[in-house]
C-alpha positions as CSV (number, residue, x, y, z in Angstrom):
1,X,0.1,-0.2,0.3
2,X,1.3,3.5,-0.7
3,X,1.0,6.2,1.2
4,X,1.1,9.8,0.0
5,X,3.4,12.1,1.1
6,X,2.4,15.5,2.8
7,X,3.6,18.3,0.6
8,X,5.1,21.1,2.8
9,X,6.3,24.1,0.9
10,X,9.8,25.7,1.9
11,X,9.4,29.0,3.6
12,X,10.7,30.8,0.6
13,X,8.0,29.5,-1.7
14,X,5.3,30.5,1.0
15,X,6.4,33.9,1.0
16,X,6.9,34.1,-3.0
17,X,3.2,32.7,-3.0
18,X,2.0,35.3,-0.8
19,X,3.8,38.2,-2.5
20,X,2.4,37.1,-5.8
21,X,-1.0,37.3,-4.4
22,X,-0.8,40.4,-3.0
23,X,0.6,41.7,-6.3
24,X,-2.2,40.3,-8.4
25,X,-4.8,41.5,-5.8
26,X,-3.7,45.0,-5.8
27,X,-3.9,45.4,-9.5
28,X,-7.4,43.8,-9.6
29,X,-8.5,46.6,-6.8
30,X,-6.7,49.3,-8.7
31,X,-8.9,48.6,-11.8
32,X,-12.0,48.3,-9.8
33,X,-11.5,51.2,-7.9
34,X,-10.0,53.3,-11.0
35,X,-13.6,54.5,-11.8
36,X,-14.3,56.4,-8.9
37,X,-18.1,57.2,-8.2
38,X,-19.9,59.6,-10.1
39,X,-16.9,60.0,-12.5
40,X,-17.1,60.1,-16.3
41,X,-14.2,58.7,-18.3
42,X,-12.8,60.5,-21.4
43,X,-14.2,57.6,-23.8
44,X,-17.9,58.8,-22.4
45,X,-17.7,62.6,-23.2
46,X,-18.5,64.3,-26.7
47,X,-16.1,66.6,-27.7
48,X,-17.0,70.2,-27.0
49,X,-20.1,68.8,-24.7
50,X,-18.4,70.0,-21.4
51,X,-19.4,73.2,-19.8
52,X,-17.9,75.2,-16.9
53,X,-20.7,74.2,-14.7
54,X,-20.3,70.5,-15.5
55,X,-16.6,70.8,-13.6
56,X,-15.4,70.9,-10.1
57,X,-14.3,74.4,-9.2
58,X,-10.7,73.1,-8.4
59,X,-10.5,71.9,-12.1
60,X,-11.4,75.5,-13.0
61,X,-8.8,77.2,-10.8
62,X,-5.9,75.3,-12.6
63,X,-3.2,75.7,-9.6
64,X,-0.5,78.3,-10.0
65,X,0.7,78.8,-13.3
66,X,4.4,77.7,-14.0
67,X,7.2,80.3,-13.7
68,X,8.6,81.0,-17.1
69,X,12.2,80.5,-17.5
70,X,14.3,83.5,-17.7
71,X,14.5,84.2,-21.6
72,X,17.8,83.5,-23.1
73,X,19.0,81.1,-20.5
74,X,19.6,77.6,-21.8
75,X,20.2,78.4,-25.2
76,X,22.2,75.9,-27.1
77,X,24.3,76.1,-30.1
78,X,26.6,73.4,-31.5
79,X,28.7,72.9,-34.6
80,X,30.3,69.5,-36.2
81,X,32.6,68.5,-38.8
82,X,32.6,64.8,-39.7
83,X,35.1,64.9,-42.5
84,X,38.7,64.2,-42.0
85,X,41.2,67.5,-41.6
86,X,44.8,67.2,-42.1
87,X,46.7,68.8,-38.9
88,X,49.6,71.2,-39.6
89,X,52.6,71.6,-37.6
90,X,53.4,75.2,-38.2
91,X,50.1,76.7,-36.5
92,X,46.7,75.4,-35.1
93,X,44.7,74.3,-37.9
94,X,41.0,75.3,-37.2
95,X,39.1,72.0,-37.1
96,X,35.7,73.5,-36.3
97,X,33.8,77.0,-35.7
98,X,31.0,77.8,-33.8
99,X,29.2,81.1,-34.1
100,X,27.6,82.2,-30.8
101,X,24.9,84.8,-31.7
102,X,24.6,86.5,-28.2
103,X,27.0,87.5,-25.5
104,X,26.6,85.7,-22.1
105,X,27.8,83.3,-20.0
106,X,28.6,79.9,-21.7
107,X,30.0,76.5,-20.9
108,X,31.8,75.3,-23.9
109,X,33.2,72.1,-24.7
110,X,34.8,70.2,-27.9
111,X,35.7,66.8,-28.8
112,X,37.7,65.4,-31.9
113,X,39.2,62.2,-33.2
114,X,42.9,62.8,-33.7
115,X,45.8,60.5,-35.3
116,X,49.2,60.8,-36.1
117,X,50.3,59.6,-39.7
118,X,53.7,59.7,-39.2
119,X,55.1,58.2,-36.2
120,X,54.4,56.9,-32.6
121,X,56.3,59.9,-31.0
122,X,54.1,62.2,-32.5
123,X,52.2,64.7,-30.2
124,X,49.1,66.1,-31.3
125,X,47.5,69.2,-29.2
126,X,44.0,70.9,-29.5
127,X,42.9,74.1,-28.5
128,X,39.5,75.5,-27.8
129,X,39.1,79.4,-27.8
130,X,36.4,81.9,-27.1
131,X,36.8,85.6,-26.3
132,X,40.0,85.8,-24.1
133,X,39.7,82.0,-22.4
134,X,41.1,79.2,-23.9
135,X,41.7,75.2,-22.8
136,X,44.3,73.0,-24.4
137,X,44.8,69.2,-24.7
138,X,47.2,67.1,-26.0
139,X,48.1,63.5,-26.5
140,X,51.4,61.3,-27.5
141,X,50.1,59.6,-30.4
142,X,50.1,56.0,-32.0
143,X,48.4,55.0,-35.5
144,X,45.1,54.7,-33.4
145,X,42.6,57.4,-33.1
146,X,42.5,59.1,-29.5
147,X,39.6,61.4,-28.4
148,X,40.6,65.0,-27.4
149,X,38.3,67.0,-25.5
150,X,38.8,70.6,-24.1
151,X,36.2,72.8,-22.1
152,X,35.9,76.4,-21.2
153,X,33.6,78.1,-18.7
154,X,33.5,81.9,-19.2
155,X,31.7,85.2,-20.1
156,X,31.9,85.1,-23.8
157,X,31.3,88.0,-26.6
158,X,29.1,87.4,-29.5
159,X,31.3,86.0,-32.1
160,X,33.4,82.6,-33.0
161,X,34.6,79.9,-30.6
162,X,37.2,77.8,-32.4
163,X,38.5,74.6,-32.0
164,X,42.0,73.7,-33.6
165,X,44.7,71.2,-33.5
166,X,48.2,71.3,-34.4
167,X,50.8,68.3,-34.7
168,X,54.6,67.9,-33.9
169,X,55.2,66.1,-37.3
170,X,53.2,67.9,-39.8
171,X,51.2,64.4,-40.5
172,X,48.3,64.2,-38.1
173,X,44.3,64.2,-38.9
174,X,41.5,65.0,-37.2
175,X,37.8,63.9,-37.6
176,X,34.3,63.5,-36.1
177,X,34.8,67.1,-34.3
178,X,32.4,69.2,-32.5
179,X,31.7,72.3,-30.3
180,X,28.7,72.5,-28.2
181,X,28.1,75.9,-26.2
182,X,25.1,76.4,-23.7
183,X,24.5,79.6,-22.1
184,X,23.7,79.6,-18.3
185,X,22.7,82.0,-15.8
186,X,25.4,82.0,-13.6
187,X,29.1,81.2,-13.5
188,X,30.7,80.5,-10.0
189,X,34.0,79.4,-9.0
190,X,33.6,76.6,-6.6
191,X,37.4,75.6,-5.7
C-alpha cells in the first residue's frame, strides 16, 4: 500500500506565493476602483460637450501657473565637422568653428578624434578658444585614433568659438569634431 507524502512548501515558496497574491490582488483592486463614483471617463465625453458648470471648481482654478524660465538662458549652440582634416605643424589648424550669436555666460566643450600618420612619437594638441579664454589638451600618438576634449566656462562675447589642432610632425588628422555651447545663468568658481 502506498502512502501519500504530505507536501509542505519551503518558507521561501510561502513568501513568494503570498507576494504573488498581493501583487495580483493589488492590480485587481486598482482596476475596480479606477472609476470613482460619479465620474466620467474620457471615452464617454463627446468633444465640446462639457461646460464650466459640469466641472469641479478645483479643476477650473488650475493651480498656480508655472514660472517661465528667464529669457535667453539655456540657449544651446553646436557645430560639427565629420570630415577628416589634415593637421599642420606650423600653427593650429581650425577644425571646427561655432558662431555664438549672443554674448553671455557659457559652458563650451569640444571633442575630436585625432591620429598621427607619421610616427608613434608624434604629439597632437588641440585648443578651444572663445573670447580671451582657452583650454588646451594633448596626447602622444600612435596609429590608433584618440579622443581629445577641451572645455571653457566663461563670459563670452558674441562671435566665434574655435577648436583647432596642431601636430608636431605635420602628419596628423582630426575627424568627427564638434563644439557645443550652452548659455547659463551664473558662473561660480567652487574651488
